[in-house]
ZAMARGU-4260 file (C-alpha; in steps of 0.2 Angstrom, whole numbers, plus 5000, padded with zeros to 4 digits):
<rodrens>
0) 5045/4850/4905 | 5063/4852/4910 | 5066/4845/4927 | 5048/4838/4929 | 5045/4819/4927
5) 5036/4817/4911 | 5026/4803/4918 | 5017/4815/4929 | 5012/4827/4916 | 4995/4821/4913
10) 4997/4823/4894 | 5009/4809/4891 | 5021/4821/4882 | 5039/4815/4884 | 5052/4828/4887
15) 5060/4825/4870 | 5044/4830/4861 | 5041/4846/4871 | 5045/4863/4862 | 5054/4878/4867
20) 5045/4895/4868 | 5058/4903/4857 | 5052/4907/4840 | 5056/4891/4831 | 5042/4881/4823
25) 5032/4872/4836 | 5033/4853/4838 | 5017/4844/4843 | 5014/4826/4850 | 4999/4816/4848
30) 4997/4807/4865 | 4988/4791/4868 | 4974/4788/4880 | 4969/4806/4881 | 4951/4803/4877
35) 4946/4815/4863 | 4962/4826/4862 | 4975/4827/4849 | 4990/4838/4845 | 4991/4844/4863
40) 5005/4857/4863 | 5016/4858/4879 | 5028/4872/4879 | 5044/4873/4889 | 5054/4889/4892
45) 5072/4891/4889 | 5082/4901/4902 | 5088/4919/4898 | 5105/4912/4894 | 5098/4902/4879
50) 5101/4908/4861 | 5085/4916/4858 | 5083/4927/4842 | 5087/4945/4845 | 5074/4957/4838
55) 5065/4973/4843 | 5053/4970/4857 | 5036/4969/4851 | 5026/4977/4865 | 5037/4989/4875
60) 5028/5003/4883 | 5032/5017/4871 | 5032/5029/4885 | 5042/5021/4899 | 5045/5002/4899
65) 5064/5002/4898 | 5074/4986/4902 | 5059/4978/4911 | 5052/4973/4894 | 5068/4969/4885
70) 5065/4950/4887 | 5048/4951/4878 | 5048/4941/4862 | 5030/4943/4858 | 5021/4955/4846
75) 5004/4955/4855 | 4999/4972/4863 | 4984/4965/4873 | 4966/4970/4873 | 4964/4989/4878
80) 4980/4989/4889 | 4984/5007/4893 | 5000/5015/4888 | 5005/5021/4906 | 5009/5011/4921
85) 5022/4999/4927 | 5025/4986/4913 | 5036/4970/4914 | 5040/4955/4904 | 5036/4939/4914
90) 5053/4932/4909 | 5062/4947/4917 | 5075/4944/4930 | 5081/4958/4942 | 5100/4957/4943
95) 5102/4967/4959 | 5098/4956/4974 | 5098/4967/4990 | 5096/4961/5008 | 5086/4968/5023
100) 5095/4979/5034 | 5102/4969/5049 | 5114/4973/5064 | 5129/4968/5053 | 5125/4983/5042
105) 5128/4995/5056 | 5145/5003/5058 | 5156/5000/5073 | 5154/5017/5079 | 5135/5017/5078
110) 5134/4999/5085 | 5144/5005/5101 | 5131/5019/5102 | 5116/5007/5102 | 5123/4992/5111
115) 5112/4995/5126 | 5097/4996/5115 | 5102/4981/5106 | 5103/4970/5122 | 5087/4977/5129
120) 5079/4973/5112 | 5085/4955/5112 | 5078/4952/5130 | 5061/4960/5125 | 5061/4950/5108
125) 5064/4933/5118 | 5051/4937/5130 | 5038/4942/5117 | 5041/4927/5105 | 5046/4913/5117
130) 5036/4917/5132 | 5021/4926/5126 | 5021/4917/5109 | 5017/4934/5100 | 5025/4942/5085
135) 5035/4957/5089 | 5028/4974/5082 | 5045/4976/5074 | 5055/4960/5071 | 5073/4965/5068
140) 5079/4946/5069 | 5067/4940/5056 | 5065/4953/5042 | 5054/4949/5027 | 5067/4942/5014
145) 5068/4950/4996 | 5055/4943/4984 | 5054/4953/4968 | 5037/4946/4963 | 5023/4957/4969
150) 5009/4965/4959 | 4993/4974/4962 | 4983/4968/4977 | 4965/4963/4976 | 4952/4969/4988
155) 4945/4986/4993 | 4950/4996/5008 | 4949/4988/5025 | 4942/4971/5021 | 4958/4961/5019
160) 4969/4959/5003 | 4976/4946/4992 | 4991/4951/4981 | 4993/4943/4964 | 5011/4943/4959
165) 5017/4950/4942 | 5020/4932/4936 | 5003/4926/4941 | 5006/4919/4958 | 4995/4923/4972
170) 5008/4927/4985 | 5004/4939/4999 | 4989/4937/5010 | 4981/4949/5023 | 4964/4942/5029
175) 4967/4942/5048 | 4968/4961/5051 | 4986/4968/5050 | 4994/4951/5050 | 5003/4945/5034
180) 5006/4928/5027 | 5018/4926/5012 | 5013/4910/5003 | 5021/4905/4986 | 5032/4892/4979
185) 5049/4892/4988 | 5060/4877/4987 | 5049/4862/4991 | 5035/4871/5001 | 5018/4867/4995
190) 5010/4879/4982 | 4994/4889/4986 | 4985/4884/4970 | 4975/4899/4966 | 4979/4898/4948
195) 4972/4901/4931 | 4973/4887/4917 | 4969/4889/4899 | 4962/4875/4888 | 4960/4877/4869
200) 4950/4865/4858 | 4948/4864/4839 | 4935/4853/4831 | 4931/4844/4847 | 4949/4840/4852
205) 4960/4848/4865 | 4975/4855/4857 | 4983/4866/4871 | 4981/4866/4890 | 4993/4876/4901
210) 4993/4883/4918 | 4996/4902/4916 | 5011/4902/4929 | 5030/4901/4927 | 5031/4891/4943
215) 5036/4873/4944 | 5029/4867/4961 | 5032/4850/4970 | 5013/4847/4970 | 5000/4845/4956
220) 5013/4838/4945 | 5001/4831/4933 | 4997/4849/4928 | 5007/4858/4914 | 5017/4871/4923
225) 5031/4882/4918 | 5023/4894/4906 | 5035/4903/4894 | 5037/4920/4901 | 5045/4928/4885
230) 5028/4929/4877 | 5019/4937/4891 | 5019/4954/4901 | 5011/4962/4916 | 5005/4980/4916
235) 4999/4988/4932 | 4990/5004/4935 | 4982/5002/4952 | 4968/4998/4955 | 4969/4988/4939
240) 4981/4977/4931 | 4983/4968/4915 | 4992/4952/4910 | 4994/4948/4892 | 4998/4930/4886
245) 5003/4927/4868 | 5000/4908/4866 | 5015/4901/4856 | 5009/4892/4840 | 4990/4895/4843
250) 4986/4912/4836 | 4978/4916/4852 | 4981/4931/4864 | 4974/4931/4881 | 4972/4948/4891
255) 4967/4946/4909 | 4961/4962/4917 | 4961/4963/4936 | 4949/4976/4944 | 4947/4981/4962
260) 4935/4994/4968 | 4946/5008/4974 | 4935/5023/4970 | 4939/5040/4977 | 4926/5048/4988
265) 4916/5032/4988 | 4913/5025/5005 | 4903/5010/5001 | 4910/5000/4986 | 4928/5005/4990
270) 4926/4994/5006 | 4921/4978/4997 | 4933/4963/4999 | 4932/4958/4981 | 4942/4957/4965
275) 4936/4954/4947 | 4946/4945/4933 | 4940/4949/4915 | 4948/4938/4902 | 4947/4945/4884
280) 4952/4931/4872 | 4957/4936/4854 | 4958/4923/4840 | 4970/4929/4827 | 4968/4913/4817
285) 4956/4907/4803 | 4949/4892/4813 | 4935/4892/4826 | 4940/4886/4843 | 4933/4883/4860
290) 4942/4892/4874 | 4940/4888/4893 | 4948/4896/4908 | 4949/4887/4924 | 4951/4896/4941
295) 4957/4884/4954 | 4959/4889/4972 | 4964/4881/4989 | 4953/4883/5004 | 4965/4891/5016
300) 4984/4894/5013 | 4991/4877/5018 | 4998/4883/5034 | 4993/4881/5053 | 4976/4889/5050
305) 4971/4874/5040 | 4978/4860/5051 | 4963/4858/5062 | 4952/4852/5048 | 4934/4855/5046
310) 4936/4865/5029 | 4922/4862/5016 | 4917/4868/4999 | 4900/4869/4990 | 4893/4875/4974
315) 4881/4890/4973 | 4871/4899/4960 | 4864/4916/4962 | 4851/4924/4950 | 4846/4942/4953
320) 4840/4956/4942 | 4842/4945/4927 | 4860/4941/4930 | 4866/4924/4935 | 4882/4920/4944
325) 4889/4903/4948 | 4904/4897/4958 | 4910/4889/4973 | 4910/4893/4991 | 4926/4888/5001
330) 4921/4888/5020 | 4935/4891/5032 | 4928/4890/5049 | 4944/4891/5059 | 4944/4903/5074
335) 4946/4916/5079 | 4942/4924/5062 | 4932/4912/5051 | 4928/4917/5033 | 4921/4911/5017
340) 4929/4913/5000 | 4919/4913/4984 | 4926/4909/4967 | 4913/4914/4954 | 4909/4917/4936
345) 4896/4926/4927 | 4884/4916/4916 | 4880/4924/4899 | 4871/4917/4884 | 4888/4914/4876
350) 4897/4905/4891 | 4896/4889/4901 | 4901/4888/4919 | 4906/4872/4927 | 4915/4867/4943
355) 4924/4854/4953 | 4919/4855/4971 | 4934/4847/4979 | 4951/4840/4975 | 4967/4837/4985
360) 4979/4852/4982 | 4994/4842/4988 | 4991/4827/4976 | 4997/4826/4958 | 4980/4833/4952
365) 4978/4820/4939 | 4959/4819/4940 | 4956/4838/4938 | 4968/4840/4924 | 4961/4825/4914
370) 4943/4831/4918 | 4947/4848/4909 | 4958/4840/4896 | 4943/4828/4891 | 4931/4841/4885
375) 4936/4859/4891 | 4924/4858/4905 | 4923/4851/4923 | 4911/4838/4930 | 4900/4849/4941
380) 4896/4837/4955 | 4881/4842/4966 | 4881/4845/4984 | 4894/4850/4997 | 4911/4842/5000
385) 4914/4832/5016 | 4923/4842/5029 | 4942/4839/5029 | 4951/4829/5042 | 4965/4836/5052
390) 4980/4840/5042 | 4971/4837/5025 | 4970/4851/5012 | 4955/4854/5000 | 4954/4865/4984
395) 4941/4868/4971 | 4939/4875/4953 | 4927/4885/4942 | 4928/4884/4923 | 4921/4896/4910
400) 4920/4890/4892 | 4915/4899/4876 | 4916/4898/4857 | 4928/4909/4848 | 4925/4912/4830
405) 4939/4915/4817 | 4947/4932/4820 | 4934/4934/4834 | 4935/4939/4852 | 4926/4933/4868
410) 4925/4938/4886 | 4925/4927/4902 | 4922/4935/4919 | 4927/4929/4936 | 4927/4936/4953
415) 4935/4932/4969 | 4927/4938/4985 | 4929/4934/5004 | 4918/4937/5018 | 4926/4939/5035
420) 4913/4950/5043 | 4918/4948/5061 | 4936/4950/5067 | 4946/4949/5083 | 4963/4957/5084
425) 4977/4947/5093 | 4971/4950/5110 | 4955/4942/5106 | 4945/4955/5117 | 4933/4966/5107
430) 4923/4960/5092 | 4923/4972/5077 | 4914/4972/5061 | 4921/4977/5045 | 4914/4992/5035
435) 4907/4982/5021 | 4895/4973/5033 | 4885/4989/5033 | 4879/4985/5016 | 4880/4966/5015
440) 4876/4960/5033 | 4886/4953/5047 | 4880/4935/5046 | 4895/4928/5036 | 4884/4922/5022
445) 4888/4937/5010 | 4900/4929/4998 | 4888/4925/4985 | 4880/4942/4985 | 4897/4950/4985
450) 4902/4940/4970 | 4886/4944/4961 | 4888/4963/4965 | 4906/4963/4959 | 4902/4955/4942
455) 4887/4966/4939 | 4896/4982/4944 | 4914/4981/4938 | 4910/4990/4922 | 4904/5005/4931
460) 4919/5004/4943 | 4930/5005/4928 | 4921/5020/4921 | 4924/5029/4937 | 4942/5024/4938
465) 4945/5030/4921 | 4936/5047/4925 | 4947/5049/4940 | 4964/5044/4932 | 4962/5052/4914
470) 4966/5070/4919 | 4983/5064/4925 | 4986/5051/4912 | 4981/5063/4898 | 4992/5077/4904
475) 5006/5078/4892 | 5017/5089/4903 | 5018/5075/4916 | 5032/5062/4914 | 5026/5044/4912
480) 5035/5037/4927 | 5026/5049/4938 | 5009/5043/4931 | 5014/5026/4936 | 5020/5030/4953
485) 5006/5042/4958 | 4993/5028/4956 | 5003/5012/4959 | 5009/5019/4976 | 4991/5020/4982
490) 4991/5001/4984 | 4996/5004/5002 | 4980/5012/5007 | 4972/4994/5004 | 4987/4983/5007
495) 4994/4992/5022 | 4986/4979/5034 | 4971/4991/5033 | 4956/4989/5043 | 4940/4999/5041
500) 4928/4996/5055 | 4910/5000/5060 | 4909/5010/5076 | 4895/5008/5089 | 4891/5024/5097
505) 4890/5016/5114 | 4909/5011/5112 | 4914/5029/5112 | 4919/5037/5129 | 4906/5051/5132
510) 4916/5060/5144 | 4931/5062/5132 | 4921/5066/5116 | 4907/5077/5123 | 4916/5093/5117
515) 4918/5086/5100 | 4900/5087/5093 | 4904/5079/5077 | 4915/5065/5083 | 4901/5052/5085
520) 4892/5057/5068 | 4909/5056/5059 | 4914/5039/5066 | 4896/5032/5065 | 4894/5037/5046
525) 4911/5034/5040 | 4918/5021/5052 | 4935/5019/5059 | 4951/5018/5048 | 4968/5011/5052
530) 4983/5007/5042 | 5000/5000/5047 | 5016/5010/5047 | 5022/4996/5037 | 5019/4978/5034
535) 5035/4975/5044 | 5032/4989/5056 | 5016/4983/5064 | 5008/4999/5072 | 4992/5007/5066
540) 4991/5025/5061 | 5009/5029/5066 | 5006/5048/5067 | 5024/5055/5063 | 5023/5045/5047
545) 5005/5048/5043 | 5010/5066/5042 | 5018/5062/5025 | 5006/5049/5019 | 4990/5058/5024
550) 4990/5068/5008 | 4983/5053/4999 | 4968/5051/5011 | 4964/5069/5012 | 4964/5071/4993
555) 4954/5055/4989 | 4945/5049/5005 | 4944/5065/5015 | 4931/5058/5027 | 4943/5044/5032
560) 4956/5057/5036 | 4944/5066/5047 | 4939/5050/5055 | 4957/5046/5059 | 4960/5063/5066
565) 4945/5062/5078 | 4952/5045/5084 | 4969/5053/5086 | 4961/5067/5096 | 4952/5055/5107
570) 4968/5046/5111 | 4977/5062/5115 | 4964/5066/5129 | 4967/5048/5136 | 4981/5042/5147
575) 4988/5025/5151 | 5000/5026/5166 | 5006/5008/5165 | 5025/5009/5167 | 5036/5000/5155
580) 5054/5000/5150 | 5059/5010/5134 | 5072/5001/5124 | 5083/5015/5118 | 5085/5024/5135
585) 5081/5009/5147 | 5070/5021/5157 | 5054/5016/5165 | 5040/5028/5160 | 5021/5028/5157
590) 5014/5021/5141 | 5004/5036/5137 | 5002/5053/5145 | 4987/5065/5143 | 4987/5079/5131
595) 5001/5072/5120 | 4998/5065/5103 | 5001/5046/5103 | 5014/5038/5092 | 5002/5025/5085
600) 4985/5018/5089 | 4991/5001/5093 | 4996/4984/5087 | 4984/4972/5077 | 4992/4958/5087
605) 4985/4966/5103 | 4970/4977/5104 | 4972/4993/5094 | 4962/5009/5099 | 4960/5002/5116
610) 4979/5001/5120 | 4989/5013/5110 | 5008/5016/5108 | 5014/4999/5103 | 5030/5008/5099
615) 5042/5006/5114 | 5059/5011/5107 | 5057/5029/5113 | 5045/5037/5125 | 5037/5048/5112
620) 5028/5059/5125 | 5044/5069/5124 | 5045/5069/5105 | 5046/5086/5097 | 5036/5083/5081
625) 5020/5073/5085 | 5010/5087/5093 | 5016/5099/5079 | 5011/5087/5066 | 4993/5086/5073
630) 4991/5105/5073 | 4997/5106/5055 | 4986/5092/5049 | 4971/5099/5057 | 4973/5115/5048
635) 4977/5107/5032 | 4962/5096/5033 | 4951/5110/5036 | 4959/5121/5022 | 4956/5107/5009
640) 4939/5102/5015 | 4931/5118/5021 | 4924/5108/5036 | 4920/5121/5049 | 4913/5108/5061
645) 4929/5098/5061 | 4939/5114/5065 | 4927/5119/5079 | 4930/5101/5086 | 4948/5101/5084
650) 4952/5119/5091 | 4950/5114/5109 | 4962/5099/5107 | 4975/5110/5099 | 4973/5122/5113
655) 4971/5109/5126 | 4956/5104/5135 | 4958/5093/5150 | 4946/5078/5148 | 4937/5083/5164
660) 4938/5102/5162 | 4923/5113/5158 | 4932/5126/5149 | 4947/5125/5137 | 4964/5129/5145
665) 4975/5139/5132 | 4989/5128/5127 | 4984/5109/5126 | 4993/5101/5113 | 5003/5117/5109
670) 5005/5121/5127 | 5013/5104/5131 | 5025/5108/5117 | 5030/5125/5125 | 5040/5117/5138
675) 5053/5112/5125 | 5057/5131/5123 | 5068/5132/5138 | 5076/5149/5134 | 5060/5157/5129
680) 5066/5163/5113 | 5051/5157/5104 | 5060/5142/5097 | 5059/5124/5104 | 5075/5114/5107
685) 5078/5095/5104 | 5083/5085/5118 | 5100/5078/5113 | 5092/5061/5107 | 5082/5055/5092
690) 5066/5063/5098 | 5057/5064/5081 | 5052/5053/5066 | 5071/5051/5063 | 5072/5040/5078
695) 5089/5034/5075 | 5097/5052/5071 | 5101/5062/5087 | 5096/5080/5087 | 5102/5093/5099
700) 5095/5111/5103 | 5086/5121/5090 | 5085/5111/5073 | 5080/5114/5055 | 5067/5100/5055
705) 5058/5102/5072 | 5061/5120/5073 | 5053/5122/5056 | 5038/5112/5061 | 5036/5122/5077
710) 5036/5139/5068 | 5024/5132/5055 | 5012/5125/5069 | 5013/5142/5078 | 5009/5151/5061
715) 4994/5139/5059 | 4988/5143/5077 | 4988/5161/5073 | 4977/5157/5058 | 4965/5146/5068
720) 4964/5158/5082 | 4958/5172/5069 | 4946/5160/5062 | 4939/5156/5079 | 4938/5174/5085
725) 4951/5171/5099 | 4960/5187/5098 | 4970/5184/5114 | 4977/5168/5108 | 4980/5175/5091
730) 4991/5189/5099 | 5000/5176/5110 | 5005/5165/5096 | 5009/5180/5084 | 5022/5186/5097
735) 5029/5168/5099 | 5030/5167/5080 | 5039/5184/5078 | 5052/5179/5091 | 5054/5161/5085
740) 5057/5167/5067 | 5072/5178/5072 | 5079/5164/5083 | 5078/5151/5069 | 5086/5162/5056
745) 5100/5168/5068 | 5104/5150/5075 | 5102/5139/5059 | 5103/5149/5043 | 5121/5148/5036
750) 5119/5157/5019 | 5116/5141/5009 | 5104/5130/5020 | 5098/5128/5038 | 5110/5118/5048
755) 5104/5101/5055 | 5104/5107/5073 | 5114/5119/5085 | 5125/5106/5093 | 5144/5107/5093
760) 5145/5090/5084 | 5152/5089/5067 | 5135/5083/5060 | 5127/5099/5065 | 5131/5107/5048
765) 5124/5092/5039 | 5112/5096/5024 | 5096/5088/5029 | 5084/5084/5014 | 5069/5086/5025
770) 5074/5103/5033 | 5059/5112/5024 | 5045/5101/5030 | 5037/5116/5039 | 5037/5126/5024
775) 5030/5112/5014 | 5015/5111/5025 | 5012/5129/5025 | 5011/5130/5007 | 5000/5115/5006
780) 4988/5125/5018 | 4989/5141/5006 | 5001/5150/5018 | 5019/5153/5019 | 5021/5168/5007
785) 5016/5186/5006 | 5008/5191/5023 | 5009/5174/5030 | 5027/5171/5026 | 5037/5162/5040
790) 5053/5157/5031 | 5061/5170/5020 | 5057/5164/5002 | 5075/5167/4996 | 5081/5156/5010
795) 5069/5142/5006 | 5073/5142/4988 | 5092/5143/4991 | 5091/5128/5003 | 5081/5118/4991
800) 5094/5121/4978 | 5108/5116/4990 | 5098/5100/4994 | 5097/5097/4975 | 5115/5100/4972
805) 5122/5090/4987 | 5109/5077/4993 | 5102/5073/4975 | 5115/5076/4962 | 5131/5072/4972
810) 5123/5056/4979 | 5124/5040/4968 | 5126/5051/4952 | 5109/5059/4955 | 5099/5043/4951
815) 5093/5037/4968 | 5083/5052/4975 | 5089/5062/4990 | 5100/5055/5004 | 5093/5061/5021
820) 5109/5069/5027 | 5124/5076/5017 | 5140/5084/5023 | 5143/5101/5016 | 5158/5094/5006
825) 5147/5081/4997 | 5150/5066/5007 | 5135/5057/5015 | 5132/5059/5033 | 5136/5043/5042
830) 5134/5049/5060 | 5119/5039/5062 | 5110/5023/5055 | 5097/5034/5046 | 5107/5049/5040
835) 5114/5040/5025 | 5098/5032/5020 | 5086/5038/5007 | 5068/5038/5013 | 5056/5037/4998
840) 5042/5046/5007 | 5053/5060/5012 | 5059/5062/4995 | 5042/5063/4987 | 5038/5077/5000
845) 5054/5086/4996 | 5049/5085/4978 | 5032/5093/4982 | 5041/5107/4991 | 5052/5110/4976
850) 5037/5111/4965 | 5028/5123/4977 | 5043/5135/4976 | 5044/5135/4957 | 5058/5121/4956
855) 5047/5110/4946 | 5061/5102/4935 | 5071/5098/4951 | 5057/5091/4960 | 5053/5078/4946
860) 5071/5074/4944 | 5073/5071/4963 | 5057/5060/4964 | 5061/5050/4948 | 5077/5043/4956
865) 5067/5035/4969 | 5054/5028/4957 | 5067/5021/4945 | 5077/5013/4960 | 5062/5005/4968
870) 5051/5000/4954 | 5064/4996/4940 | 5081/4993/4948 | 5078/4984/4964 | 5062/4975/4960
875) 5052/4982/4975 | 5036/4985/4966 | 5021/4985/4977 | 5032/4984/4992 | 5040/5001/4992
880) 5052/5002/5007 | 5054/5015/5020 | 5073/5016/5016 | 5087/5010/5006 | 5106/5014/5006
885) 5117/5018/4991 | 5122/5000/4991 | 5117/4983/4998 | 5102/4985/5009 | 5084/4991/5010
890) 5074/4993/5026 | 5055/4990/5030 | 5046/4984/5015 | 5029/4990/5010 | 5029/5006/5020
895) 5016/5020/5023 | 5026/5036/5020 | 5028/5034/5001 | 5010/5039/4999 | 5017/5057/5001
900) 5018/5057/4982 | 5000/5063/4982 | 5008/5079/4990 | 5016/5082/4973 | 5000/5081/4965
905) 4992/5093/4977 | 5007/5105/4973 | 5004/5103/4955 | 4985/5107/4956 | 4989/5122/4967
910) 5002/5128/4955 | 4990/5127/4941 | 4977/5138/4951 | 4989/5149/4959 | 4984/5164/4948
915) 4965/5161/4951 | 4960/5168/4968 | 4942/5160/4967 | 4938/5144/4976 | 4941/5129/4965
920) 4934/5111/4965 | 4945/5099/4955 | 4935/5088/4943 | 4933/5071/4950 | 4943/5075/4966
925) 4931/5085/4977 | 4947/5094/4983 | 4947/5113/4986 | 4963/5121/4980 | 4959/5137/4989
930) 4951/5143/5005 | 4933/5147/5006 | 4937/5162/5016 | 4952/5171/5023 | 4958/5169/5041
935) 4953/5186/5046 | 4935/5184/5041 | 4921/5181/5053 | 4918/5163/5058 | 4907/5165/5074
940) 4899/5148/5072 | 4917/5140/5074 | 4921/5149/5090 | 4920/5137/5105 | 4908/5141/5119
</rodrens>
């Protein structure tokens, strides 16, 4: 096996007798003392530089696989693998190896600008890590390194996730809420043995036994590692994935289908911490054989959480409703968040399920390997294992066996479930219960029931997934890359450090929520939802970024979006006057002021929802975009759901209602924004620092981005006032809008696009890719044209054309999306650390805007550059970053904002129904594409008392 010691292989096959996975005739070796086995084939895999036969690939995705499948040497297409998705040969190697953005990537000019912030950050980082022994909410010193390995995560929304890499390794774990652990084979680190192994037997003799992993770890050396990747490929279409293995010389093809219950408009099964693996085995030969798949798993991750010991395993069998499930329970009682993992299999008339309760995952693994090799089954000892001693690891395995007729097929079904019902965040203050406990109990004994439920329901889940995805997949007008991107980017809704929690009514502050009549019912019925800004930017529900990502929630799980909005409204009415030093300015200021939208809802390593605004780089109370984004999202959410109760509850917050006031004070969120219009021309001004989501890009005076958001929010206030019968407020904001429109056009429009800002700096004339964000949201709300036009349509279209010409086509050959800022003469704006970046989520929002304005081809061209760069060139699948530059670096892996691709889908749906004025409900989406009534029609029941 290449560099492995053949004496530790467990099959006794010397290296000289092992065969290559290239297409030569296989050699076999008859080992001695293997007890009923013969001709055990052990494959080895040559490197890509070896002289492999050149031929046409046998299983490239005919639609869109490109170079990712160029290494595939097999002919197997797999069992019912769909044509669309992200497909890659397991032998593929990404040639471009980028690094995380670090301080040495900052230009000298920008470094001088931020030297104070850098020194303050270092002091804060040292105190946080060395004194408080906590992890920083953003760790600029220890960025997550590049690992081009990730695939579809397992687990529903809010119950924790486990990511299985595209080469078969289980490599990214988020069981403790919001806190990630990356465990895989790196150098000589122990492996986390959550693996599948196949065993084939003919005429009572084992002829082939192989771990289905390309890894070669330093532990379990008796196992046959090093699968040949040239005869296998991975295909992802979230929430499902397929791995196809063509076993060399065996005339057998394995197709492993991975299923997670991510089901739009489902608020029960979508919360379950489970995943299902369905193995379809095809015998293409003329001999009958017995096939076994063994699923082995370590109890814990082999890190500090396992060190105290006390871990133990036990077998279980659950029969219910005529269906039987058998497996192992892996109990991990380590505080503060104990859990039980269940590895299980479905028992059918054609299958046999066996197990081994406990083995040492840090040993050679000889006993387990020989047990399987002997007869294709495991010994199945009764009783539970002895709890582990301090520092000792423990693993277990479940095996399913079946007979396979010549030219026949069989199915073997596994599940992986975990039960961590009760969680504490990092501050270890309040106890929270996950959403799924509403259906499976809070006692920590639900793993068998979860396993049984998953194995009995997964076929129904797949039918619902297909019904949801088919309209997009079957639409021949949509490009294949878009179909992959649209669904695969949804991984972040589950794998964004996501929590979905039950809410006790007595935990809600009555004095703050009494004026929102449907706050308690919404949180009680649908729970509390939180997802991180990014796996490296550890803040829940970062609102300036959620503005972009929220399209996925409102279109697929609208009740979670409304729940999040209620939480944000509650946080807006609160204050925390604790003073702290902000890193960018060095100024001392309160953590949170009343009647200002918070930046985020808190850090999972602290106590989110109780202590908000984990972000302390800027004092965001003076940011210009947060309040505006709240108003815009409130109206959009109302427009797309038709929920009048929601609008009625949010209207006073948009207006401003002091927590202790009896009546609303016209202004609130919007009134607090008014103070930024210093010259009273109807247009707000930025403050001469990075006071918006581009928190490293200084903006001064009236600006295209914040000015556009302001005008859009004012226009939305006019509509909401009309709906709520508030004529005086409608007249007030109509007057502001009229004056602001004139100022915006006069100060910023230059004939081709809107200037970045109104300062005297050279970058003020930069072409900002995100300059039409206000128009984007207006169009998503059914506004922005005709009687509700805010920005002149010819100006919007011309600006978008200029962006396409300069930020897209003149940047990196038009193949990397849209750069944030471009100078008018076609050179990227390097005036800040963010202006020469590409922000993937911003690009998807820009593409949606182009589609809205009839520039559909330009929109798809723009977005395609990001998808090709991230998923095909840089190897960042299922970890789409916030940003990358034209060369060398990326920043903030696995980020929230790219969920904005669902804004493209909304734009396409609205475009399709534009000529039909009647209300529409999309099949399978539950999403309205038109308003239930116009803004001037009566809505007396919405008007606040």
